[in-house]
All heavy atoms as an XYZ file, in Angstrom:
1032
protein
N     108.462     98.535    164.732
C     109.695     97.871    165.106
C     110.172     96.963    163.999
O     111.198     97.184    163.388
C     109.446     97.055    166.393
C     110.521     96.026    166.669
S     109.988     94.797    167.885
C     111.011     93.450    167.391
N     109.453     95.923    163.723
C     110.036     94.748    163.095
C     109.929     94.698    161.582
O     110.167     93.670    161.004
C     109.403     93.509    163.698
N     109.589     95.792    160.928
C     109.527     95.719    159.469
C     110.864     95.316    158.874
O     110.924     94.534    157.931
C     109.070     97.054    158.878
C     107.627     97.346    159.205
O     106.893     96.463    159.631
N     107.224     98.574    159.028
N     111.958     95.830    159.438
C     113.269     95.473    158.914
C     113.630     94.023    159.228
O     114.500     93.444    158.608
C     114.350     96.417    159.451
C     114.579     96.337    160.948
C     113.609     97.168    161.781
O     112.707     97.821    161.214
O     113.744     97.160    163.015
N     112.954     93.410    160.197
C     113.230     92.024    160.553
C     112.425     91.033    159.721
O     112.614     89.840    159.851
C     112.926     91.780    162.028
C     113.852     92.530    162.957
C     113.522     92.268    164.410
O     112.441     91.782    164.729
N     114.442     92.596    165.284
N     111.516     91.522    158.890
C     110.659     90.611    158.141
C     111.470     89.644    157.304
O     111.195     88.445    157.295
C     109.685     91.379    157.242
C     108.717     90.510    156.435
C     107.797     89.726    157.368
C     107.907     91.359    155.491
N     112.503     90.111    156.638
C     113.291     89.219    155.787
C     114.003     88.155    156.614
O     114.256     87.058    156.133
C     114.308     90.010    154.971
O     115.212     90.676    155.824
N     114.294     88.439    157.868
C     114.940     87.458    158.735
C     113.955     86.465    159.322
O     114.339     85.373    159.725
C     115.680     88.160    159.879
C     116.828     88.999    159.378
O     117.431     88.691    158.364
N     117.116     90.078    160.085
N     112.688     86.836    159.421
C     111.711     85.963    160.072
C     110.918     85.142    159.078
O     110.328     84.141    159.445
C     110.750     86.805    160.916
O     110.021     87.683    160.089
N     110.862     85.569    157.839
C     110.045     84.887    156.850
C     110.903     83.859    156.121
O     111.343     84.081    155.004
C     109.427     85.903    155.883
C     108.181     85.368    155.229
O     107.678     84.317    155.597
N     107.686     86.096    154.256
N     111.137     82.721    156.774
C     112.000     81.692    156.201
C     111.280     80.878    155.133
O     111.911     80.186    154.356
C     112.579     80.771    157.291
C     111.463     80.063    158.061
C     113.477     81.563    158.230
C     111.959     79.037    159.053
N     109.963     80.981    155.102
C     109.164     80.288    154.096
C     108.712     81.295    153.039
O     108.674     82.496    153.295
C     107.946     79.624    154.749
C     108.327     78.627    155.801
C     108.194     78.925    157.146
C     108.841     77.383    155.451
C     108.560     78.010    158.126
C     109.207     76.461    156.417
C     109.071     76.779    157.756
N     108.336     80.830    151.858
C     107.836     81.761    150.834
C     106.633     82.547    151.336
O     105.879     82.072    152.197
C     107.442     80.835    149.684
C     108.215     79.585    149.899
C     108.369     79.445    151.389
N     106.459     83.743    150.794
C     105.350     84.603    151.193
C     104.000     83.930    150.958
O     103.089     84.066    151.760
C     105.417     85.930    150.422
C     104.420     86.991    150.822
C     104.616     87.434    152.270
C     104.542     88.188    149.890
N     103.873     83.189    149.882
C     102.622     82.495    149.601
C     101.635     83.349    148.833
O     101.975     84.387    148.273
N     100.395     82.903    148.833
C      99.324     83.556    148.087
C      98.559     84.527    148.978
O      98.332     84.250    150.156
C      98.338     82.507    147.550
C      98.965     81.500    146.621
C      99.483     82.147    145.352
O      98.796     82.949    144.736
N     100.713     81.803    144.972
N      98.148     85.645    148.386
C      97.325     86.595    149.122
C      95.984     85.944    149.448
O      95.377     85.286    148.602
C      97.113     87.863    148.305
C      96.395     88.940    149.063
C      96.370     90.242    148.301
C      95.675     91.290    149.142
N      95.584     92.557    148.443
N      95.542     86.109    150.696
C      94.240     85.590    151.114
C      93.308     86.769    151.328
O      93.701     87.778    151.904
C      94.330     84.717    152.386
C      94.954     83.377    152.085
C      95.089     85.403    153.485
N      92.103     86.638    150.815
C      91.159     87.741    150.925
C      89.953     87.368    151.761
O      89.479     88.174    152.551
C      90.752     88.206    149.530
C      91.994     88.554    148.722
C      91.765     89.621    147.688
O      90.696     90.243    147.676
O      92.683     89.824    146.881
N      89.451     86.141    151.593
C      88.304     85.717    152.388
C      88.703     85.661    153.855
O      89.742     85.103    154.209
C      87.807     84.341    151.947
C      87.177     84.364    150.560
O      86.825     85.460    150.084
O      87.049     83.290    149.958
N      87.893     86.253    154.703
C      88.056     86.197    156.150
C      89.238     87.010    156.683
O      89.660     86.799    157.822
C      88.151     84.744    156.635
C      86.936     83.948    156.223
O      85.814     84.344    156.507
N      87.159     82.854    155.528
N      89.775     87.930    155.882
C      90.869     88.792    156.309
C      90.570     90.235    155.933
O      89.914     90.498    154.931
C      92.194     88.379    155.643
C      92.802     87.137    156.224
C      92.306     85.881    155.898
C      93.886     87.221    157.095
C      92.869     84.730    156.428
C      94.453     86.070    157.621
C      93.942     84.831    157.290
N      91.089     91.156    156.737
C      91.041     92.584    156.444
C      92.484     93.013    156.189
O      93.366     92.695    156.998
C      90.447     93.370    157.625
C      88.975     92.973    157.831
C      90.581     94.875    157.412
C      88.375     93.508    159.114
N      92.738     93.701    155.092
C      94.090     94.123    154.764
C      94.830     93.048    153.987
O      94.249     92.048    153.564
N      96.125     93.257    153.798
C      96.941     92.347    153.001
C      97.546     91.262    153.877
O      98.335     91.551    154.788
C      98.066     93.115    152.300
C      97.543     94.076    151.250
O      96.427     93.853    150.733
O      98.244     95.060    150.962
N      97.160     90.023    153.592
C      97.689     88.874    154.324
C      98.000     87.775    153.314
O      97.349     87.676    152.270
C      96.694     88.386    155.362
N      98.987     86.963    153.643
C      99.486     85.942    152.722
C      99.624     84.618    153.463
O     100.001     84.582    154.633
C     100.847     86.365    152.163
C     100.783     87.713    151.492
C     100.943     88.878    152.230
C     100.521     87.825    150.132
C     100.854     90.123    151.630
C     100.427     89.066    149.522
C     100.602     90.203    150.280
O     100.499     91.435    149.683
N      99.337     83.524    152.748
C      99.391     82.196    153.337
C     100.233     81.275    152.471
O     100.008     81.166    151.264
C      97.981     81.618    153.471
C      97.876     80.151    153.906
C      98.422     79.964    155.319
C      96.431     79.690    153.816
N     101.185     80.619    153.095
C     101.962     79.559    152.466
C     101.804     78.311    153.329
O     102.288     78.278    154.465
C     103.443     79.941    152.373
C     104.332     78.843    151.822
C     104.048     78.549    150.359
O     103.846     79.458    149.558
N     104.032     77.285    150.002
N     101.075     77.327    152.813
C     100.954     76.064    153.550
C     102.294     75.347    153.461
O     102.830     75.156    152.371
C      99.829     75.207    152.987
C      98.447     75.779    153.191
S      98.056     76.184    154.916
C      98.150     74.569    155.700
N     102.823     74.956    154.619
C     104.126     74.302    154.626
C     104.050     72.846    155.055
O     105.012     72.110    154.889
C     105.136     75.073    155.491
C     104.651     75.191    156.923
C     105.396     76.451    154.895
C     105.691     75.759    157.867
N     102.898     72.434    155.590
C     102.719     71.030    155.964
C     101.238     70.691    155.851
O     100.403     71.340    156.489
C     103.209     70.780    157.400
C     103.057     69.351    157.843
C     103.982     68.386    157.477
C     101.968     68.964    158.609
C     103.835     67.065    157.867
C     101.813     67.646    159.010
C     102.755     66.710    158.643
O     102.601     65.412    159.025
N     100.915     69.715    155.038
C      99.501     69.348    154.852
C      99.268     67.842    154.925
O      98.152     67.391    154.691
C      98.973     69.875    153.502
O      99.794     69.356    152.455
C      98.973     71.403    153.456
N     100.293     67.059    155.250
C     100.138     65.602    155.287
C      99.179     65.170    156.391
O      99.210     65.710    157.502
C     101.488     64.919    155.520
C     102.450     65.129    154.358
O     102.003     65.592    153.290
O     103.640     64.820    154.529
N      98.363     64.181    156.093
C      97.430     63.651    157.089
C      98.137     62.778    158.123
O      97.601     62.554    159.217
C      96.319     62.861    156.406
N      99.317     62.277    157.782
C     100.046     61.460    158.743
C     101.427     62.064    158.972
O     101.976     62.687    158.058
C     100.222     60.006    158.231
O     100.891     60.045    156.977
C      98.889     59.313    158.068
N     101.998     61.980    160.127
C     101.472     61.237    161.268
C     100.530     62.050    162.159
O      99.870     61.485    163.022
C     102.733     60.876    162.061
C     103.634     62.050    161.836
C     103.351     62.482    160.404
N     100.428     63.381    161.967
C      99.691     64.206    162.929
C      98.369     64.768    162.438
O      97.560     65.186    163.244
C     100.573     65.385    163.372
C     101.856     65.014    164.097
C     102.664     66.268    164.415
C     101.539     64.252    165.365
N      98.157     64.871    161.152
C      96.963     65.524    160.607
C      96.755     66.908    161.238
O      95.676     67.224    161.723
C      95.717     64.651    160.754
C      94.612     65.122    159.816
O      94.865     65.833    158.852
N      93.395     64.726    160.113
N      97.820     67.692    161.255
C      97.782     69.041    161.813
C      98.446     69.984    160.816
O      99.643     70.254    160.898
C      98.501     69.079    163.158
N      97.688     70.488    159.838
C      98.266     71.386    158.839
C      98.959     72.581    159.482
O      98.513     73.094    160.515
C      97.061     71.839    158.021
C      96.022     70.798    158.256
C      96.255     70.291    159.650
N     100.058     73.009    158.847
C     100.805     74.169    159.329
C     100.891     75.180    158.192
O     101.338     74.860    157.097
C     102.221     73.779    159.781
C     102.150     72.716    160.890
C     102.985     75.017    160.272
C     103.495     72.126    161.259
N     100.452     76.397    158.476
C     100.534     77.472    157.507
C     101.401     78.599    158.021
O     101.369     78.924    159.213
N     102.201     79.164    157.134
C     102.959     80.363    157.446
C     102.099     81.550    157.001
O     101.779     81.676    155.818
C     104.297     80.363    156.706
C     105.169     81.525    157.104
O     105.686     81.563    158.207
N     105.320     82.482    156.197
N     101.690     82.375    157.949
C     100.805     83.499    157.651
C     101.582     84.795    157.861
O     102.189     84.998    158.910
C      99.548     83.484    158.537
C      98.582     84.583    158.108
C      98.869     82.122    158.500
N     101.557     85.654    156.847
C     102.239     86.947    156.894
C     101.189     88.045    156.753
O     100.434     88.060    155.782
C     103.267     87.049    155.753
O     104.194     85.964    155.857
C     104.010     88.372    155.799
N     101.149     88.928    157.736
C     100.205     90.048    157.751
C     100.969     91.348    157.509
O     101.961     91.620    158.191
C      99.538     90.177    159.128
C      98.703     89.016    159.571
C      99.275     87.932    160.227
C      97.330     89.014    159.379
C      98.506     86.880    160.683
C      96.541     87.955    159.832
C      97.136     86.888    160.481
N     100.506     92.169    156.564
C     101.036     93.516    156.404
C     100.557     94.369    157.584
O      99.594     93.997    158.274
C     100.543     94.117    155.089
N     101.200     95.503    157.853
C     100.725     96.361    158.940
C      99.223     96.643    158.810
O      98.719     96.947    157.732
C     101.546     97.638    158.754
C     102.824     97.160    158.140
C     102.399     96.059    157.200
N      98.509     96.490    159.926
C      97.070     96.733    159.963
C      96.207     95.568    159.525
O      94.991     95.626    159.664
N      96.800     94.509    158.994
C      96.006     93.364    158.524
C      95.656     92.444    159.690
O      96.409     92.315    160.653
C      96.766     92.590    157.453
N      94.507     91.806    159.571
C      94.045     90.891    160.622
C      93.021     89.937    160.037
O      92.448     90.206    158.975
C      93.441     91.674    161.781
C      92.287     92.567    161.344
C      92.075     93.684    162.351
N      90.987     94.576    161.979
C      91.117     95.660    161.232
N      92.289     95.980    160.716
N      90.085     96.434    160.975
N      92.787     88.852    160.731
C      91.744     87.948    160.271
C      90.437     88.241    161.016
O      90.415     89.004    161.978
C      92.164     86.476    160.391
C      92.651     86.075    161.762
O      92.225     86.610    162.775
N      93.551     85.123    161.800
N      89.354     87.649    160.526
C      88.058     87.784    161.177
C      88.052     86.999    162.484
O      88.892     86.124    162.714
C      86.953     87.225    160.278
C      86.668     88.087    159.074
O      87.284     89.133    158.865
N      85.727     87.646    158.258
N      87.053     87.276    163.297
C      86.802     86.424    164.448
C      86.579     85.003    163.925
O      85.986     84.812    162.861
C      85.561     86.887    165.195
C      85.730     88.165    165.953
C      85.354     89.416    165.540
C      86.303     88.318    167.244
N      85.666     90.338    166.504
C      86.250     89.687    167.571
C      86.858     87.428    168.171
C      86.722     90.194    168.773
C      87.332     87.930    169.375
C      87.263     89.295    169.664
N      87.032     84.019    164.666
C      86.860     82.630    164.264
C      87.161     81.719    165.444
O      87.618     82.175    166.495
C      87.775     82.278    163.079
C      89.230     82.413    163.352
N      89.879     83.631    163.424
C      90.188     81.479    163.569
C      91.161     83.440    163.670
N      91.384     82.134    163.780
N      86.873     80.439    165.276
C      87.281     79.450    166.268
C      87.642     78.162    165.554
O      87.257     77.933    164.410
C      86.217     79.235    167.356
C      84.914     78.668    166.875
C      84.715     77.283    166.797
C      83.867     79.496    166.513
C      83.505     76.765    166.368
C      82.657     78.985    166.081
C      82.480     77.603    166.009
N      88.409     77.351    166.245
C      88.876     76.071    165.714
C      88.249     74.967    166.549
O      88.307     75.004    167.782
C      90.402     75.986    165.779
C      91.067     77.140    165.102
N      91.305     77.160    163.747
C      91.513     78.327    165.584
C      91.880     78.308    163.429
N      92.014     79.029    164.531
N      87.672     73.990    165.891
C      86.949     72.939    166.606
C      87.862     72.034    167.425
O      87.416     71.420    168.380
C      86.103     72.142    165.628
C      85.013     73.020    165.023
C      84.092     72.277    164.113
C      83.027     73.249    163.588
N      82.064     72.598    162.736
N      89.153     71.981    167.087
C      90.107     71.190    167.873
C      91.061     72.104    168.643
O      91.589     71.730    169.674
C      90.876     70.203    166.965
C      89.905     69.162    166.408
C      92.019     69.541    167.710
C      90.539     68.167    165.467
N      91.267     73.313    168.181
C      92.213     74.246    168.779
C      93.257     74.650    167.763
O      93.236     74.221    166.602
N      94.193     75.467    168.180
C      95.242     75.968    167.294
C      96.434     76.404    168.146
O      96.271     76.792    169.303
C      94.725     77.172    166.486
C      95.712     77.710    165.464
C      95.157     78.908    164.717
O      94.677     79.867    165.317
N      95.221     78.850    163.398
N      97.617     76.337    167.543
C      98.821     76.872    168.171
C      99.454     77.844    167.183
O      99.600     77.524    166.000
C      99.823     75.751    168.541
C     101.121     76.345    169.074
C      99.212     74.799    169.561
N      99.814     79.034    167.671
C     100.517     80.030    166.877
C     101.951     80.132    167.387
O     102.176     80.260    168.594
C      99.854     81.410    167.005
C      98.379     81.516    166.647
C      97.884     82.941    166.876
C      98.131     81.073    165.218
N     102.904     80.089    166.462
C     104.323     80.268    166.772
C     104.769     81.538    166.053
O     104.875     81.547    164.818
C     105.139     79.075    166.290
C     104.670     77.693    166.758
C     105.448     76.599    166.035
C     104.820     77.562    168.257
N     105.006     82.608    166.783
C     105.333     83.900    166.181
C     106.802     83.903    165.774
O     107.685     83.675    166.592
C     105.034     85.058    167.147
C     105.379     86.396    166.497
C     103.566     85.027    167.584
N     107.043     84.170    164.479
C     108.409     84.153    163.957
C     108.919     85.537    163.571
O     110.109     85.683    163.304
C     108.524     83.222    162.737
O     107.628     83.683    161.713
C     108.175     81.785    163.104
N     108.056     86.540    163.531
C     108.537     87.858    163.176
C     107.507     88.949    163.355
O     106.302     88.704    163.330
N     108.009     90.152    163.550
C     107.145     91.322    163.619
C     106.408     91.448    164.939
O     106.777     90.834    165.945
N     105.349     92.250    164.903
C     104.541     92.519    166.085
C     103.079     92.376    165.732
O     102.639     92.833    164.670
C     104.806     93.932    166.596
C     106.231     94.142    167.054
C     106.502     95.574    167.482
O     105.747     96.488    167.068
O     107.470     95.779    168.220
N     102.324     91.754    166.621
C     100.914     91.533    166.341
C     100.068     91.482    167.588
O     100.532     91.739    168.705
N      98.810     91.135    167.353
C      97.810     91.025    168.409
C      97.118     89.677    168.340
O      96.903     89.142    167.252
C      96.751     92.116    168.259
C      97.247     93.505    168.412
C      97.420     94.426    167.423
C      97.641     94.150    169.624
N      97.898     95.598    167.937
C      98.043     95.456    169.298
C      97.696     93.744    170.967
C      98.479     96.375    170.245
C      98.145     94.650    171.916
C      98.530     95.952    171.550
N      96.723     89.196    169.513
C      95.835     88.029    169.635
C      94.789     88.411    170.664
O      95.126     88.948    171.732
C      96.608     86.791    170.118
C      95.694     85.676    170.575
C      95.052     84.872    169.637
C      95.432     85.458    171.920
C      94.187     83.867    170.034
C      94.568     84.452    172.330
C      93.951     83.664    171.383
O      93.085     82.671    171.779
N      93.521     88.153    170.341
C      92.474     88.484    171.291
C      91.396     87.419    171.298
O      90.896     87.012    170.250
C      91.840     89.837    170.969
C      90.814     90.261    172.001
C      90.294     91.657    171.775
O      90.363     92.202    170.673
N      89.771     92.263    172.834
N      91.053     86.967    172.502
C      89.909     86.085    172.703
C      88.703     86.952    173.046
O      88.846     87.995    173.701
C      90.178     85.103    173.848
C      91.275     84.129    173.546
C      91.541     83.152    174.682
O      90.807     83.166    175.706
O      92.486     82.356    174.546
N      87.542     86.509    172.630
C      86.323     87.259    172.902
C      86.167     87.485    174.407
O      86.335     86.566    175.208
C      85.109     86.499    172.365
C      83.815     87.259    172.520
C      82.638     86.519    171.910
O      82.540     85.289    172.129
O      81.848     87.158    171.217
N      85.887     88.742    174.767
C      85.657     89.087    176.160
C      86.916     89.316    176.977
O      86.835     89.587    178.175
N      88.093     89.227    176.354
C      89.354     89.431    177.061
C      90.161     90.528    176.371
O      89.963     90.795    175.193
C      90.174     88.132    177.081
C      89.513     87.022    177.870
C      90.424     85.806    177.928
C      89.788     84.682    178.721
N      90.678     83.504    178.772
N      91.106     91.142    177.099
C      91.960     92.151    176.458
C      92.862     91.523    175.404
O      93.236     90.348    175.512
C      92.804     92.703    177.614
C      92.222     92.163    178.872
C      91.377     90.988    178.517
N      93.229     92.299    174.402
C      94.159     91.831    173.368
C      95.541     91.628    173.979
O      95.957     92.377    174.864
C      94.222     92.827    172.222
N      96.254     90.614    173.482
C      97.622     90.330    173.916
C      98.588     90.750    172.820
O      98.423     90.368    171.666
C      97.805     88.831    174.154
C      96.947     88.241    175.238
C      97.132     86.724    175.301
O      98.220     86.204    175.100
N      96.045     86.020    175.567
N      99.595     91.522    173.180
C     100.644     91.922    172.250
C     101.562     90.729    172.009
O     101.968     90.039    172.949
C     101.430     93.097    172.842
C     102.585     93.528    172.001
C     102.378     94.251    170.838
C     103.881     93.224    172.373
C     103.451     94.661    170.054
C     104.964     93.629    171.603
C     104.742     94.347    170.446
N     101.910     90.477    170.745
C     102.763     89.351    170.376
C     103.985     89.831    169.614
O     103.906     90.780    168.840
C     101.991     88.360    169.494
C     100.738     87.726    170.084
C     100.049     86.861    169.035
C     101.069     86.922    171.325
N     105.108     89.116    169.813
C     106.332     89.393    169.065
C     107.097     88.094    168.885
O     106.726     87.066    169.443
C     107.167     90.449    169.764
C     107.545     90.111    171.178
C     108.138     91.290    171.924
O     108.455     92.311    171.333
N     108.305     91.152    173.219
N     108.172     88.157    168.111
C     108.958     86.963    167.792
C     109.243     86.128    169.029
O     109.639     86.666    170.062
C     110.294     87.348    167.159
O     110.089     87.929    165.908
N     109.027     84.824    168.897
C     109.285     83.894    169.980
C     108.078     83.577    170.831
O     108.106     82.612    171.608
N     106.998     84.349    170.692
C     105.790     84.058    171.474
C     105.062     82.842    170.917
O     105.085     82.585    169.710
C     104.841     85.260    171.477
C     105.330     86.402    172.352
O     106.178     86.161    173.236
O     104.862     87.540    172.143
N     104.419     82.110    171.814
C     103.613     80.945    171.457
C     102.234     81.152    172.064
O     102.114     81.504    173.245
C     104.245     79.636    172.001
C     103.350     78.438    171.703
C     105.642     79.431    171.420
N     101.194     80.940    171.267
C      99.824     81.071    171.747
C      99.141     79.716    171.576
O      99.080     79.181    170.471
C      99.039     82.151    170.963
C      97.632     82.291    171.520
C      99.768     83.484    170.997
N      98.649     79.174    172.683
C      97.913     77.913    172.672
C      96.428     78.248    172.769
O      95.969     78.736    173.810
C      98.355     77.043    173.859
C      97.697     75.680    173.845
O      96.998     75.325    172.908
N      97.917     74.923    174.898
N      95.687     78.020    171.701
C      94.288     78.420    171.629
C      93.412     77.176    171.807
O      93.447     76.266    170.983
C      93.992     79.091    170.270
C      94.966     80.248    170.042
C      92.535     79.550    170.209
C      95.011     80.752    168.611
N      92.647     77.116    172.895
C      91.802     75.946    173.127
C      90.704     75.800    172.070
O      90.356     76.754    171.365
C      91.179     76.223    174.502
C      92.061     77.249    175.136
C      92.601     78.071    173.993
N      90.154     74.619    171.997
C      89.049     74.332    171.071
C      87.869     75.261    171.345
O      87.561     75.571    172.501
C      88.615     72.880    171.211
N      87.239     75.700    170.273
C      85.991     76.460    170.316
C      86.081     77.804    171.032
O      85.065     78.321    171.498
C      84.868     75.604    170.905
C      84.645     74.355    170.085
O      84.511     74.423    168.865
N      84.640     73.205    170.736
N      87.279     78.396    171.109
C      87.447     79.719    171.704
C      87.455     80.749    170.573
O      88.319     80.720    169.695
C      88.747     79.800    172.532
C      89.047     81.241    172.934
C      88.649     78.910    173.752
N      86.485     81.650    170.607
C      86.374     82.695    169.588
C      87.515     83.697    169.771
O      87.736     84.204    170.881
C      85.014     83.392    169.714
C      84.736     84.414    168.636
C      83.330     84.999    168.798
C      83.058     86.096    167.790
N      81.697     86.668    167.986
N      88.232     83.984    168.658
C      89.408     84.843    168.729
C      89.726     85.426    167.359
O      89.126     85.060    166.361
C      90.611     84.037    169.241
C      91.074     82.990    168.278
N      90.446     81.766    168.162
C      92.072     82.988    167.357
C      91.056     81.053    167.229
N      92.046     81.779    166.717
N      90.713     86.324    167.338
C      91.288     86.835    166.091
C      92.762     87.110    166.351
O      93.201     87.200    167.494
C      90.568     88.100    165.598
C      90.754     89.304    166.466
C      89.982     89.681    167.539
C      91.786     90.295    166.362
N      90.475     90.833    168.092
C      91.580     91.231    167.394
C      92.866     90.483    165.504
C      92.402     92.330    167.592
C      93.697     91.581    165.692
C      93.459     92.494    166.723
N      93.540     87.263    165.279
C      94.938     87.648    165.383
C      95.339     88.403    164.137
O      94.730     88.261    163.084
C      95.878     86.459    165.652
C      95.460     85.149    165.068
N      96.063     84.585    163.971
C      94.495     84.275    165.456
C      95.492     83.419    163.711
N      94.538     83.212    164.585
N      96.385     89.233    164.274
C      96.852     90.010    163.137
C      97.960     90.956    163.548
O      98.402     90.973    164.699
N      98.399     91.752    162.584
C      99.513     92.678    162.781
C      99.097     93.900    163.587
O      97.917     94.258    163.635
C     100.055     93.122    161.419
N     100.095     94.555    164.168
C      99.848     95.879    164.734
C      99.681     96.854    163.562
O      99.918     96.498    162.400
C     101.019     96.342    165.630
O     102.187     96.484    164.821
C     101.273     95.369    166.778
N      99.312     98.080    163.870
C      99.123     99.084    162.808
C     100.417     99.425    162.091
O     100.390     99.837    160.936
C      98.524    100.356    163.402
C      97.128    100.190    163.920
C      96.649    101.471    164.577
C      95.615    101.110    165.610
N      95.713    101.865    166.832
N     101.563     99.259    162.781
C     102.839     99.751    162.261
C     103.861     98.670    161.927
O     104.990     99.002    161.598
C     103.468    100.707    163.275
C     102.573    101.897    163.581
O     101.934    102.412    162.635
O     102.490    102.292    164.749
N     103.508     97.409    162.039
C     104.498     96.361    161.833
C     103.922     95.206    161.030
O     102.743     94.876    161.151
C     104.985     95.815    163.188
O     105.894     94.745    163.007
N     104.781     94.583    160.247
C     104.449     93.289    159.678
C     104.374     92.286    160.820
O     104.926     92.523    161.908
C     105.522     92.859    158.681
C     105.460     93.619    157.399
C     105.962     94.870    157.177
C     104.850     93.209    156.182
N     105.704     95.259    155.885
C     105.018     94.245    155.247
C     104.179     92.047    155.783
C     104.541     94.177    153.954
C     103.706     91.979    154.493
C     103.879     93.026    153.596
N     103.722     91.161    160.576
C     103.562     90.128    161.604
C     103.551     88.782    160.897
O     102.829     88.600    159.910
C     102.249     90.363    162.353
C     101.941     89.380    163.429
C     102.824     89.158    164.475
C     100.737     88.689    163.427
C     102.518     88.259    165.491
C     100.418     87.795    164.434
C     101.312     87.588    165.470
N     104.380     87.851    161.366
C     104.484     86.528    160.739
C     104.350     85.466    161.815
O     104.996     85.552    162.868
C     105.837     86.355    160.016
C     105.882     85.028    159.271
C     106.109     87.512    159.068
N     103.489     84.475    161.564
C     103.400     83.344    162.481
C     103.143     82.055    161.729
O     102.613     82.059    160.615
C     102.360     83.564    163.587
C     100.936     83.633    163.134
N     100.306     82.654    162.392
C      99.992     84.574    163.355
C      99.047     82.993    162.181
N      98.835     84.160    162.740
N     103.547     80.970    162.350
C     103.152     79.637    161.908
C     101.880     79.296    162.659
O     101.802     79.493    163.878
C     104.241     78.608    162.227
C     105.549     78.771    161.475
C     106.587     77.796    162.020
C     105.348     78.547    159.990
N     100.882     78.807    161.939
C      99.619     78.403    162.548
C      99.462     76.897    162.384
O      99.399     76.401    161.264
C      98.455     79.136    161.885
N      99.431     76.195    163.505
C      99.196     74.754    163.510
C      97.715     74.572    163.802
O      97.243     74.904    164.893
C     100.068     74.058    164.570
C     101.545     74.414    164.338
C      99.842     72.543    164.550
C     102.457     74.009    165.473
N      96.981     74.067    162.802
C      95.523     74.118    162.856
C      94.872     72.787    162.482
O      94.374     72.622    161.366
C      95.006     75.207    161.910
O      95.656     76.431    162.139
N      94.835     71.828    163.409
C      94.120     70.584    163.113
C      92.608     70.826    163.118
O      92.124     71.749    163.770
C      94.532     69.663    164.261
C      94.835     70.597    165.387
C      95.385     71.846    164.753
N      91.882     70.031    162.407
C      90.420     70.155    162.431
C      89.904     71.343    161.648
O      90.626     72.007    160.920
N      88.628     71.605    161.834
C      87.935     72.638    161.061
C      88.012     74.005    161.735
O      88.083     74.098    162.952
C      86.465     72.257    160.897
C      86.233     71.004    160.088
C      84.749     70.674    160.003
O      83.937     71.603    159.823
O      84.419     69.487    160.127
N      87.954     75.040    160.894
C      87.882     76.425    161.359
C      86.511     76.969    161.003
O      86.035     76.790    159.879
C      88.968     77.286    160.686
O      90.245     76.738    160.988
C      88.889     78.734    161.150
N      85.879     77.625    161.942
C      84.587     78.275    161.712
C      84.831     79.782    161.679
O      85.193     80.391    162.687
C      83.621     77.921    162.848
C      82.229     78.464    162.664
C      81.415     77.682    161.641
O      81.648     76.473    161.468
O      80.542     78.311    161.019
N      84.663     80.379    160.477
C      84.905     81.812    160.308
C      83.659     82.606    160.653
O      82.543     82.220    160.295
C      85.345     82.103    158.875
C      86.723     81.572    158.607
C      87.054     80.430    157.949
C      87.949     82.163    159.014
N      88.411     80.272    157.922
C      88.991     81.323    158.559
C      88.279     83.327    159.717
C      90.334     81.609    158.795
C      89.615     83.611    159.939
C      90.622     82.757    159.481
N      83.859     83.747    161.301
C      82.768     84.584    161.782
C      82.927     86.006    161.243
O      83.534     86.204    160.200
C      82.755     84.549    163.318
C      82.654     83.124    163.914
C      82.985     83.124    165.394
C      81.291     82.518    163.650
N      82.408     86.991    161.962
C      82.363     88.372    161.498
C      83.740     89.041    161.551
O      84.617     88.625    162.307
C      81.360     89.169    162.335
C      81.804     89.465    163.767
C      81.543     88.330    164.765
O      81.096     87.230    164.369
O      81.823     88.546    165.952
N      83.928     90.108    160.749
C      85.184     90.871    160.809
C      85.369     91.526    162.178
O      84.400     91.822    162.883
C      85.013     91.940    159.732
C      83.950     91.423    158.834
C      83.038     90.600    159.696
N      86.624     91.764    162.530
C      86.949     92.509    163.743
C      86.564     93.961    163.505
O      86.923     94.553    162.502
C      88.456     92.387    164.059
C      88.835     93.281    165.231
C      88.825     90.933    164.334
N      85.831     94.514    164.439
C      85.371     95.902    164.343
C      86.573     96.843    164.262
O      87.498     96.754    165.075
C      84.517     96.227    165.579
C      84.007     97.635    165.561
O      83.022     97.896    164.845
O      84.597     98.483    166.250
N      86.560     97.729    163.271
C      87.660     98.664    163.080
C      87.903     99.564    164.279
O      89.040     99.892    164.606
N      86.840     99.960    164.962
C      86.977    100.821    166.144
C      87.713    100.067    167.253
O      88.602    100.622    167.903
C      85.600    101.276    166.601
C      85.637    102.297    167.720
C      84.260    102.837    168.039
O      83.460    103.035    167.111
O      83.985    103.043    169.237
N      87.360     98.806    167.461
C      88.042     97.984    168.467
C      89.528     97.862    168.129
O      90.398     98.074    168.970
C      87.393     96.594    168.556
C      88.099     95.608    169.462
C      87.121     95.088    170.507
C      88.649     94.438    168.677
N      89.813     97.555    166.868
C      91.208     97.385    166.439
C      91.997     98.683    166.599
O      93.127     98.679    167.087
C      91.261     96.907    164.980
C      92.665     96.753    164.468
C      93.414     95.617    164.762
C      93.259     97.757    163.708
C      94.728     95.498    164.310
C      94.553     97.644    163.261
C      95.288     96.508    163.558
O      96.582     96.393    163.124
N      91.401     99.802    166.210
C      92.103    101.088    166.251
C      92.400    101.568    167.674
O      93.246    102.433    167.863
C      91.339    102.150    165.485
C      91.401    101.898    163.985
O      92.407    101.387    163.481
N      90.343    102.238    163.283
N      91.726    101.004    168.666
C      91.985    101.376    170.060
C      93.207    100.667    170.621
O      93.700    101.019    171.689
C      90.763    101.064    170.927
C      89.589    101.958    170.640
C      88.348    101.570    171.454
O      88.384    100.643    172.252
N      87.264    102.268    171.201
N      93.714     99.654    169.904
C      94.867     98.899    170.406
C      96.150     99.690    170.233
O      96.282    100.498    169.345
C      94.975     97.556    169.683
C      93.807     96.624    169.899
C      93.968     95.378    169.026
C      93.670     96.235    171.351
């Protein structure tokens, strides 16, 4: 669907390619890193089709604001949730999860991520391919 919408949803620069803790082509542009007043860094993350991050959790939690494309969010032990522009995901502290693009679409979100992130194992390709 949304490959043609990528230019409309990516209002921030594409950023630098990230390789650690990601499968496929993903890019990160930090857009807010000030410790005050909130100490909640915000990154614009752009995933190419099929790209995703590893399983991980945030010690304080995370909020995702989807700005473009189509993607997935999955908590351990639960079905994956389909995401598209305008969706908001509120991820509680210490909940193991992953997120990334669908196989056929770019996916862009803002990630508000206070506190530390604990990175874990890659998402199993068989699990991802069943989505």
